[in-house]
C-alpha positions in Angstrom: 0.0 0.0 0.0 2.8 2.4 0.8 5.9 1.1 -1.0 5.2 2.9 -4.3 5.4 6.3 -2.5 8.0 5.5 0.1 10.7 7.4 -1.6 8.5 10.6 -2.0 7.5 11.2 1.6 9.3 14.6 1.9 11.2 14.6 5.2 8.7 12.4 7.0 5.8 10.0 6.2 3.4 12.8 5.2 2.5 11.2 1.8 1.9 7.8 3.5 -0.3 9.6 6.0 -2.2 11.3 3.2 -2.9 7.9 1.6 -4.2 6.5 4.9 -6.4 9.7 5.4 -7.8 9.4 1.9 -8.8 5.7 2.6 -10.5 6.8 5.8 -12.3 9.6 4.1 -13.5 7.2 1.4 -14.9 4.9 4.1 -16.8 7.9 5.6 -18.2 8.7 2.1 -19.3 5.1 1.5 -20.9 5.1 5.0 -22.8 8.3 4.0 -23.9 6.7 0.7 -24.9 3.4 2.3 -27.0 5.1 5.0 -28.7 7.2 2.4 -29.6 4.2 0.2 -30.7 2.3 3.3 -32.9 5.0 4.9 -33.6 7.4 2.0 -32.9 10.1 4.6 -30.3 12.7 3.6 -30.1 14.3 7.0 -29.6 10.9 8.7 -26.9 9.9 6.3 -25.1 13.3 6.8 -25.4 12.8 10.6 -23.9 9.3 10.3 -21.0 10.7 8.1 -20.2 13.4 10.7 -20.4 11.1 13.7 -17.8 8.8 12.0 -15.5 11.3 10.3 -15.4 13.6 13.4 -14.7 10.8 15.9 -11.4 11.0 17.7 -10.3 7.4 16.9 -11.0 8.0 13.2 -9.1 11.2 13.0 -6.2 9.9 15.0 -5.7 6.4 13.6 -6.8 7.0 10.0 -3.9 9.5 9.7 -1.0 7.2 10.4 1.0 4.9 8.2 -0.6 1.7 9.4 -3.1 -0.8 7.9 -6.1 0.4 10.0 -7.7 2.6 7.4 -7.3 0.1 4.6 -8.7 -2.9 6.6 -11.6 -0.8 7.9 -12.5 0.4 4.4 -12.4 -3.0 2.7 -14.3 -4.7 5.5 -17.0 -2.1 5.3 -17.3 -2.6 1.5 -17.7 -6.3 2.2 -20.5 -5.4 4.7 -22.2 -3.2 2.1 -22.2 -6.1 -0.4 -23.5 -8.5 2.3 -26.3 -6.0 3.1 -27.2 -5.8 -0.6 -27.3 -9.6 -0.6 -29.9 -9.5 2.1 -31.9 -6.9 0.2 -31.5 -8.2 -3.3 -33.5 -10.5 -5.6 -32.6 -14.1 -6.1 -30.8 -13.8 -9.4 -28.1 -11.4 -8.1 -27.3 -12.9 -4.7 -24.4 -15.1 -5.8 -22.4 -12.2 -7.3 -22.8 -10.1 -4.2 -21.5 -13.0 -2.1 -18.4 -13.4 -4.2 -17.7 -9.6 -4.0 -18.4 -9.6 -0.2 -15.9 -12.4 0.2 -13.4 -10.8 -2.2 -13.3 -7.5 -0.2 -13.2 -9.1 3.3 -10.4 -11.3 1.9 -8.3 -8.3 1.0 -9.2 -6.8 4.4 -7.9 -9.7 6.5 -4.8 -9.9 4.3 -4.2 -6.4 5.7 -5.2 -7.2 9.2 -5.8 -10.8 10.3 -8.5 -10.0 12.9 -10.9 -9.3 10.1 -10.8 -13.0 9.2 -13.4 -13.6 11.9 -15.8 -11.3 10.0 -15.6 -13.8 7.1 -16.6 -16.6 9.4 -19.3 -14.5 10.9 -20.8 -13.6 7.5 -20.8 -17.4 6.7 -22.8 -18.1 9.9 -25.1 -15.2 9.2 -26.1 -16.7 5.8 -27.8 -19.5 7.7 -29.2 -17.3 10.5 -30.5 -14.3 8.4 -31.7 -16.0 5.2 -34.5 -18.3 6.5 -36.6 -18.4 3.3 -33.7 -19.9 1.2 -33.2 -23.6 1.0 -30.2 -25.2 2.7 -28.7 -26.0 -0.7 -28.9 -22.4 -1.8 -27.3 -21.3 1.5 -24.4 -23.7 1.0 -23.9 -22.3 -2.5 -24.0 -18.7 -1.0 -21.3 -19.7 1.5 -19.2 -21.3 -1.3 -19.4 -18.0 -3.3 -18.4 -16.0 -0.2 -15.4 -18.2 0.5 -14.4 -18.4 -3.1 -14.2 -14.6 -3.2 -12.0 -14.6 -0.1 -9.7 -17.3 -1.6 -9.4 -15.3 -4.8 -8.2 -12.2 -3.0 -5.9 -14.3 -0.8 -4.0 -16.1 -3.6 -0.7 -14.2 -3.0 -0.9 -15.1 0.8 -1.7 -18.7 -0.1 1.3 -18.8 -2.4 3.6 -17.3 0.3 2.3 -19.8 2.8 3.1 -22.8 0.7 6.5 -21.3 -0.2 7.6 -21.3 3.4 4.9 -22.2 6.0 7.0 -21.7 9.2 8.1 -18.2 8.1 4.6 -17.3 7.0 3.0 -18.4 10.3 5.7 -16.7 12.4 5.6 -13.5 10.4 1.8 -13.2 10.6 1.0 -14.8 14.0 4.0 -15.9 16.0 5.9 -12.6 15.8 2.9 -10.7 17.2 2.6 -13.1 20.1 6.3 -12.7 20.9 6.2 -8.9 20.6 3.1 -8.7 22.7 4.5 -10.8 25.6 7.7 -8.7 25.6 6.3 -5.3 25.2 3.0 -5.2 27.1 2.0 -7.7 29.7 -1.8 -7.5 30.0 -3.8 -8.9 32.9 -7.5 -9.2 33.0 -7.6 -6.0 34.9 -5.7 -4.0 32.3 -7.9 -5.5 29.6 -11.0 -4.3 31.5 -9.4 -0.8 32.0 -8.6 -0.6 28.2 -12.2 -1.6 27.3 -13.5 0.9 29.9 -11.5 3.7 28.1 -13.3 2.8 24.9 -16.8 2.5 26.4 -16.7 5.6 28.6 -14.9 7.9 26.2 -17.8 10.4 25.7 -18.1 10.1 21.9 -18.2 6.3 22.2 -20.6 6.4 25.2 -23.1 8.5 23.1 -22.9 6.0 20.1 -23.1 3.0 22.3 -26.2 4.4 24.1 -27.9 5.0 20.8 -27.0 1.5 19.6 -28.3 -0.1 22.8 -31.7 1.8 22.5 -31.9 0.7 18.9 -31.4 -2.9 19.7 -34.0 -2.8 22.5 -36.5 -1.2 20.1 -35.7 -3.8 17.4 -36.1 -6.7 19.8 -39.5 -5.3 21.0 -40.7 -4.8 17.5 -39.6 -8.3 16.5 -41.3 -9.7 19.6 -44.6 -8.1 18.4 -44.2 -8.9 14.7 -42.5 -12.3 15.1 -40.8 -11.7 11.7 -37.7 -9.6 10.8 -37.6 -7.4 7.7 -34.4 -7.3 5.6 -33.7 -3.8 7.1 -34.0 -5.3 10.6 -31.6 -8.0 9.6 -29.0 -5.4 8.5 -29.3 -3.6 11.8 -28.9 -6.9 13.7 -25.9 -7.9 11.5 -24.2 -4.6 12.2 -24.8 -5.1 16.0 -23.3 -8.6 15.9 -20.3 -7.4 14.0 -19.8 -4.6 16.5 -19.9 -7.1 19.4 -17.5 -9.4 17.5 -14.9 -6.7 17.1 -15.2 -5.5 20.7 -14.8 -9.2 21.9 -11.8 -9.8 19.6 -10.1 -6.6 20.9 -10.8 -7.5 24.5 -9.3 -11.0 24.2 -6.3 -9.9 22.1 -3.0 -9.7 24.0 -1.9 -7.0 24.0 -5.0 -5.1 23.3 -4.9 -1.4 22.9 -7.5 1.4 23.0 -7.2 2.2 19.3 -8.0 -1.3 18.2 -11.6 -0.8 19.2 -12.1 1.7 16.3 -12.7 -1.3 14.0 -16.2 -1.5 15.5 -17.2 2.1 14.9 -18.9 2.0 11.5 -21.1 -0.9 12.6 -22.0 0.7 15.9 -23.2 3.7 13.9 -25.3 1.5 11.6 -26.6 -0.3 14.7 -27.7 3.1 16.2 -29.7 4.3 13.1 -33.2 3.6 14.6 -32.4 5.6 17.7 -30.5 8.2 15.7 -33.6 8.6 13.5 -35.8 9.1 16.5 -33.3 11.6 18.0 -33.4 13.5 14.6 -37.2 13.7 14.6 -37.2 14.8 18.2 -34.6 17.4 17.4 -36.7 18.8 14.6 -39.5 19.5 17.1 -37.1 20.8 19.8 -34.8 23.0 17.8 -32.0 23.2 20.4 -31.4 19.4 20.7 -29.4 18.6 17.6 -27.1 21.7 17.9 -26.5 20.9 21.6 -25.7 17.3 20.9 -23.4 18.3 18.0 -21.6 20.9 20.1 -21.0 18.3 22.9 -19.8 15.7 20.4 -17.2 18.2 18.9 -16.3 19.5 22.4 -15.3 15.9 23.5 -13.1 15.7 20.4 -10.8 18.4 21.7 -9.3 16.6 24.7 -9.0 13.4 22.6 -6.9 15.2 19.9 -4.8 17.0 22.5 -4.0 13.8 24.4 -3.7 11.2 21.6 -2.5 13.3 18.7 -0.4 16.3 19.8 1.1 14.9 23.0 1.8 11.5 21.4 3.5 13.1 18.4 5.5 15.3 20.7 6.9 12.2 22.5 7.8 10.7 19.1 10.1 13.6 18.1 13.1 11.8 19.6 12.6 9.0 17.1 12.8 11.1 14.0 15.3 9.9 11.3 18.0 12.4 10.8 20.5 12.6 8.0 
């Protein structure tokens, strides 16, 4: 992703950071477009775009030369194709499954934790597509995994070329690095999770998502049948929980890893966000007040995690 521009980074890694930032911005735009197509509500889609693009974790970690922005972007594209699969007619489902698998395959080749999203999508084919026959569901799963295999051909080649080196480079090295650099007990894991949950921007989004799921469960209890839109909200909620769980059990786990769940938390919160928007239209002060607080909580985050961290890194600058 970065090697083509590694010789043109000026005196630092600015060009690489720009590439990461552009990937993050593209994700925000796709989120905007997806919410608009999903809800047909321009204000709600703009609100979702702002909640994601102006989040502290997004601003901070989509502006570094790391794989976060790329893996997040590609995984969300996979989610979009999976959502289309749930909404589409019979004759176009298989292509969407191949494309969903293809993009999640590229994503977990950037960052291995996203491999679990492939497995989850495979399970969700059986859970969320009840009208389809078992034979068709198996074919859907085959299409999903064939797409992932297609985008993983280089990794498969490198694995068979030297399996021990491949396994150490992608799994073993991280275990060794983790044990030597950060020793995490259950207490430190809980504290790290607490930083994510109780950071005010996250707490706001998580509260909205919680209310959304409560309303969804109540509605399903009354109707006894989920619509395709309900299934997409439920899928986003399950993906959010999956990423939070993965980040909690990883060792070491760090605060910024939880940003992988953010797009899906926002999708999960859409029902509550819609009600908040409608309420805000009646009470004119609500939306400006919430927006002001959301932006206000961004200031300490940027100060602590962006400027102070960068100041500490000055001693590590490469000098001629």
